C-alpha positions in Angstrom: -12.2 21.1 -35.0 -14.2 23.9 -33.5 -13.1 27.3 -34.5 -12.3 29.5 -31.4 -12.4 33.2 -31.9 -12.4 36.3 -29.7 -16.2 36.0 -29.6 -16.1 32.5 -28.1 -17.5 32.4 -24.6 -15.5 30.7 -21.9 -16.6 28.2 -19.3 -14.4 26.0 -17.3 -13.4 24.1 -14.1 -10.9 25.0 -11.4 -9.2 22.5 -9.2 -5.9 21.2 -7.8 -5.4 18.7 -9.5 -7.6 19.2 -12.4 -5.9 17.4 -15.3 -8.0 14.2 -14.5 -11.3 16.1 -15.0 -13.8 14.7 -17.5 -16.0 17.8 -17.3 -14.5 19.3 -20.5 -15.4 16.1 -22.4 -19.1 16.1 -21.5 -19.6 19.9 -21.6 -17.8 20.4 -24.9 -19.8 17.5 -26.4 -23.1 19.2 -25.3 -21.9 22.6 -26.6 -21.0 21.1 -30.0 -24.4 19.3 -30.1 -26.2 22.6 -29.5 -23.9 24.4 -32.0 -23.0 27.1 -29.5 -20.0 29.4 -29.6 -18.7 28.3 -26.2 -15.6 26.4 -25.0 -15.1 24.6 -21.6 -11.6 24.6 -20.3 -9.8 23.1 -17.3 -7.9 25.6 -15.2 -5.3 24.4 -12.6 -5.6 26.7 -9.6 -3.6 26.3 -6.4 -5.5 27.1 -3.1 -3.5 30.3 -2.5 -4.2 31.5 -6.0 -8.0 31.3 -5.8 -8.7 35.1 -5.4 -6.3 35.9 -8.2 -7.9 33.4 -10.5 -11.4 34.9 -9.9 -10.1 38.3 -10.6 -8.5 37.0 -13.8 -11.7 35.3 -14.9 -13.6 38.6 -14.3 -11.0 40.5 -16.4 -11.2 38.2 -19.4 -15.0 37.6 -19.3 -15.3 34.0 -18.2 -19.0 33.2 -18.2 -19.0 30.5 -15.5 -17.1 27.6 -14.1 -17.2 24.6 -11.8 -15.1 24.3 -8.6 -13.7 21.0 -7.5 -11.2 19.9 -4.8 -10.0 21.9 -2.9 -12.0 25.0 -3.7 -15.7 24.1 -3.0 -15.7 25.6 0.5 -12.9 28.1 0.1 -14.6 29.9 -2.7 -17.8 30.9 -0.7 -16.3 34.0 0.9 -15.3 35.3 -2.5 -18.8 35.2 -3.9 -21.3 38.0 -3.8 -24.3 35.6 -4.0 -24.7 32.0 -2.7 -27.9 30.0 -3.2 -29.8 28.8 -0.1 -28.9 25.2 -0.9 -25.2 25.9 -1.2 -25.3 27.9 1.9 -26.9 25.1 3.9 -24.5 22.5 2.4 -21.5 24.8 2.9 -20.0 24.1 -0.5 -20.3 25.5 -4.0 -19.4 23.7 -7.2 -21.1 25.8 -9.8 -20.3 29.5 -10.3 -21.5 32.2 -12.8 -20.9 35.8 -13.4 -23.5 38.5 -12.5 -23.4 42.3 -12.9 -22.4 42.6 -9.2 -19.8 39.7 -9.0 -19.8 35.9 -8.9 -22.7 33.8 -7.8 -22.6 30.2 -6.8 -24.8 27.1 -6.1 -24.4 23.4 -5.4 -25.5 20.9 -8.0 -23.6 18.0 -6.4 -26.6 17.1 -4.2 -28.9 16.7 -7.3 -26.1 14.7 -9.0 -25.5 12.5 -6.0 -29.1 11.6 -5.6 -29.9 10.8 -9.2 -28.7 7.2 -9.3 -29.9 6.4 -5.8 -33.4 7.4 -6.5 -33.7 4.7 -9.1 -32.9 2.0 -6.5 -35.9 0.6 -4.6 -34.9 1.1 -1.0 -36.4 1.8 2.5 -34.1 4.7 3.1 -35.5 5.4 6.6 -34.0 2.0 7.6 -30.6 2.7 6.1 -27.5 3.8 7.9 -25.2 5.9 5.6 -21.5 5.8 6.2 -19.6 8.7 4.6 -15.8 8.6 4.3 -14.3 12.1 4.2 -15.1 15.6 5.4 -14.5 17.8 2.3 -16.9 19.7 0.1 -18.2 16.6 -1.7 -19.0 15.0 1.7 -21.2 18.0 2.5 -23.3 17.4 -0.6 -23.5 13.7 0.3 -24.7 14.4 3.8 -27.3 16.8 2.4 -28.4 14.1 0.0 -28.7 11.4 2.6 -30.7 13.8 4.8 -33.1 14.4 1.8 -33.4 10.6 1.4 -34.4 10.3 5.1 -31.6 7.9 6.1 -31.9 6.6 9.6 -28.4 7.7 10.6 -25.5 9.4 8.9 -22.1 8.3 10.1 -19.0 10.4 9.3 -15.5 9.0 9.3 -12.2 10.9 8.8 -8.6 10.4 9.6 -8.2 13.9 11.2 -10.5 14.0 14.3 -10.3 17.8 14.5 -11.7 18.1 10.9 -14.4 15.5 11.7 -15.5 17.4 14.8 -15.5 20.7 12.9 -17.5 19.1 10.0 -20.2 17.7 12.4 -20.4 21.0 14.3 -20.8 23.0 11.1 -24.2 21.4 10.5 -25.6 22.6 13.9 -27.4 25.6 12.3 -28.2 24.0 9.0 -31.9 24.2 8.0 -31.6 20.6 6.7 -32.8 17.8 9.0 -29.3 16.4 9.6 -28.2 14.1 12.4 -24.6 13.1 12.1 -22.6 10.7 14.2 -18.8 11.2 14.1 -16.4 8.2 14.4 -12.7 7.6 14.3 -11.3 6.0 11.1 -10.0 3.2 13.3 -13.6 2.2 14.1 -14.2 1.1 10.5 -14.3 -2.6 11.5 -17.2 -1.9 13.9 -19.0 0.6 11.6 -18.9 -1.3 8.2 -21.4 -4.1 9.3 -24.0 -1.3 9.8 -23.4 0.4 6.5 -26.4 0.1 4.2 -24.9 2.8 2.1 -21.1 3.4 2.1 -19.9 6.5 0.2 -16.3 7.4 -0.5 -15.9 11.2 -0.6 -12.1 11.1 -0.3 -9.7 11.4 -3.2 -8.1 8.0 -2.3 -8.0 5.9 -5.5 -8.3 8.9 -7.9 -6.0 9.0 -10.9 -3.0 8.7 -10.9 -3.1 6.6 -7.7 -5.5 4.0 -9.1 -4.2 1.1 -7.0 -5.2 2.8 -3.7 -8.5 2.3 -1.9 -9.9 3.9 1.2 -11.1 0.5 2.5 -9.0 -2.6 2.3 -10.1 -5.9 0.8 -10.3 -7.5 4.3 -12.5 -4.7 5.7 -14.9 -4.5 2.7 -16.0 -8.0 3.5 -17.6 -6.7 6.7 -20.4 -5.0 4.7 -23.9 -6.4 5.3 -25.8 -8.2 2.5 -27.5 -5.8 0.1 -25.1 -2.9 0.9 -24.8 0.0 -1.7 -21.3 1.2 -2.2 -20.9 4.6 -4.0 -17.6 6.1 -5.0 -17.7 9.8 -6.1 -14.4 9.3 -8.1 -14.9 8.9 -11.8 -11.3 8.6 -12.9 -10.7 5.6 -13.1 -14.2 4.2 -13.5 -14.7 1.9 -11.7 -12.1 2.5 -8.9 -10.3 -0.2 -7.0 -12.6 0.5 -4.1 -15.6 -0.4 -6.3 -13.9 -3.5 -7.7 -13.5 -4.8 -4.1 -17.2 -4.0 -3.3 -18.3 -5.9 -6.4 -16.3 -8.9 -5.3 -18.3 -9.1 -2.1 -21.7 -8.7 -3.9 -22.4 -5.1 -3.0 -24.5 -2.9 -5.4 -22.0 -0.4 -6.7 -22.3 3.1 -8.1 -19.5 5.1 -9.7 -19.1 8.8 -9.9 -20.0 9.0 -13.6 -23.7 9.5 -13.2 -23.3 12.1 -10.5 -20.8 13.9 -12.7 -23.3 13.9 -15.6 -26.3 15.0 -13.6 -24.5 17.8 -11.7 -22.9 19.0 -14.9 -26.2 19.1 -16.7 -27.7 21.3 -13.9 -24.7 23.7 -14.2 -24.9 23.9 -17.9 -28.6 24.8 -17.7 -27.6 27.7 -15.4 -24.8 29.0 -17.6 -26.7 28.7 -20.9 -30.1 29.9 -19.5 -31.8 26.8 -20.9 -34.4 24.5 -19.4 -32.9 21.4 -21.0 -29.5 20.2 -22.2 -28.5 17.0 -24.1 -27.8 14.8 -21.1 -27.6 11.7 -23.2 -24.9 13.3 -25.4 -22.9 14.2 -22.3 -23.1 10.7 -20.9 -22.3 9.0 -24.2 -19.3 11.3 -24.6 -17.9 10.3 -21.2 -18.5 6.6 -21.9 -16.7 6.8 -25.3 -13.8 8.7 -23.7 -13.4 6.1 -20.9 -13.5 3.2 -23.4 -10.4 4.5 -25.3 
């Protein structure tokens, strides 16, 4: 057991909920491997408590933290410095302390792209269908734009949120063209989906039997489709089980979690490399329990 003292530096993650997070598993494994006097802690923070939480972190000397649902967009006005990438995406997931306040960036784009870049694909011929309009969806849209996808289609259940999401990209420096659609249009959209990405929390622990797309609808995917679920608890989700059953190539949220986490850890520790394999192995061992 690691000895924690008054000198131990604190890292963490804020979210609501946050008890499902596997970030402490991988980050504490990396910290132990590097023999550093740090600890990574999950902090449950309600949306209305975000400013108070940041003030508390400042008071007790927290070095840095990750932000997950529902804080990735709400935290931006509370930061004194935001990276150009995070500003263009409109979401922050990695925050660190500076002499003048909190600074933030987005490592989700890098994490999202990592497993896709290993798949041989003519991305300019692919239509990407993104489910959801939250902070994670913003990173996915940015990633799909970097891949050069032919079209990015956004679906959400709240049409006002979908319209606001699409409009928010109008001034983005990224080459993004987004087509909004109603959730009820899924039967017409899925046959076009070369890449289908779930950015909603549907299917996340503890609601592991839920899925954003039914078994009947998932069968409408075209041959060779790639189905990506950003959820990593459980791993795989019911959504990915259904996609596997129809022969789709599936990607779970584990690799995205590892890659975005490694990028954040490099920032906090001021290191060019961190033990990515140790982080990945720790997660796999944890999930196999």
